[in-house]
N, C-alpha and C positions, 0 to 999 in steps of 0.2 A: 490560745497564744497560736497555735498551728491550723486551728480552722481560719485564723484571721489573715496569716500567711499564704495558707493556700486558696483563701477569695484573692485577695491582691494579686496572685500570681493569675488566677483566670480571670482578672480583669484586666490585665496586663496581656493577657496573652490576646484577649478579645479587641483589644485597641489594635493590637499589633496586624489582627488579620483583617480588621476592615481599612486599615492603611493602607495593605498591599493588594486590597480589590478597588481602592479610590484610584484618580487619576488621569492623567488624559486616556490610556488605551481603555478605560474603565468605560469612561463618559462617552467617546466617539468610538463605534466600531470599527475596526480598520475594515474598508472596502476590500474583498477579493476578487481578483478577474475570473468572472464565467466566460467572457467574450472570446480568449483564444487561451492558446499554449505556448508557453517560452518559444521565441523564435529559435535561438541555438538548438534548444532540443529538438524542436519538429522539423527543423533540417535533418538532423543527426542521426534522426529515427530509422533503426531498421523497420522492415515492411512484416514480412513473417518469416521469423529464423524456423532453421530446424528442431532447434532448442526446444523452442515454446510451442512446437505441436507435439513433444516428446514429454513436455511437463503437463499437456491438456491430456496427453492418452493416458499419464501416470495418477493424476488428479482422477478423473474417470475409473480408471481400473480401482484405484482407492475408493471410491464413492459406490461404485458396484459389488465392494465386499460388504458393505452395509445397506444395500437393496436400495441407494440414492440413485435415482436418475443422471444421466451422463449431463454434464455441462454442455451446450451450441456455442460456438464462438462467435461473439458479436463483434462488427466492424469499431462501433464508437468506444467499446470498451477494449476493443486490443489497441487503438489508436491511442487511448487515454494511456494505458498501461506501457505502450512501446516510448512514447513522451517522455513519461515520468521517470522510466528509465535511463534513456539519453541524458534526462537534465540531473540525475543524480549522480551518473558520471562526469559529464561537461562541467558543472559547478560546484563537484567533490563534496556534497551530503546524503546523508543517509536518512529517511524519513517518511514519513506518509504524507506532511504536507513540505512543499517546497519554500525556499527563502522568502517567497512572495509571499504567502499564506495560504497559496491554492493548495487545496487537499484533493481527495478521489474524486469526490461529488463534484467540485468545481471543476476538476479538469474532464471529468463526464459531460459537463454542464457545456465546457466549451466547444467538445465535440458535436454535441448533441443539446440544441437548446432545449428541445423540447421533451427531454428526460424526465420521468416521473416516479421510476421507482427507487428501489433502497440501492445502496453499493459498499461494499465490503473491499478491503484489498490486501492483498499478504506481500511484502517484499523480504527480500533478503540479498545480500552480499556476501559471495564467496571470494576464496583469493588461495594462490600457490600454485604451484606446479602441478598438484596431483589434482585436481579439479581443473586445470587446463589440458591436462592430458588423457580426462575423460571423453569416452562418447558421447554423444547427444543422451542418448537413454539411460549411462549409466550418471550420466550429471543429474538428470532430469529425475530419476530415482533418488538420488542424495538430496536434492533440492527440495521436492514433496517429503522424504522422510524425518526432514527438520522441521518443515510447518506440521506435520503432521504430531511431532515430538513437543508442540508448545498448543496449550487449551485453545486460545483462542483463534491461532489459523487454522487449527484442524477444524475446530467447529466454523469458519468460513469455508473450506474445502468440502466438508461434510454435509452442511444444511440442503436438504431438499428445498428450501425456499427458494436458494441461488438455483436461479436456471440458466443462465448466459456469463460468460466469462471471455475476458480477453487478456494476452500474455504477451509482455513486453521482455526483452533482453539485451543489455547492454553488457560489450565486453570491452577490456582496454589491456593489453597484454595478459595478465595471470586474473586479472579480478574480474567478474561476472557477475552480475546485479541481473536481478530477476522480478518483477513483478507482475502479480496475478490481480484482477479487478474481478470482482462477482457482481452480478446485480439480480435483481428481482422484479417482477413486473410491478 
């Protein structure tokens, strides 16, 4: 009797999984824009921030402790990261994909259509008077320290496969959003 109940439960569960995988979104993939970045965020983007330079310096210091070559700055990655940070601030969301479904790779392709490498992204939001009062070097150390405490973020920062990076920063009052995009050729 128990085996029959377990078997019925498994069949029922499998039916639920199939039902969840079907429908309009499974049948027809959503078209994600790889030709342009969100306009409002593009206009609000801060080009080169002192904090972004400090974050890159802190990440490269961390890489050096493991014998990994420093990351170089890449203009396309810089633009993609900066626009994503501004987009999260303007549209009040947090994630690797914006509300339109555009993710790190799509953003890089929107800036550099011939891009062929791999992409990874670290994002972080910190908020509060203590963060807002920190110097850029202190805040960069805090941001990089938080990424280093996360296995996936640390892997992105330390990977010798990644050789280029772009960092975007958005600030609004006491809220600071940081985005770092990594790429391998």
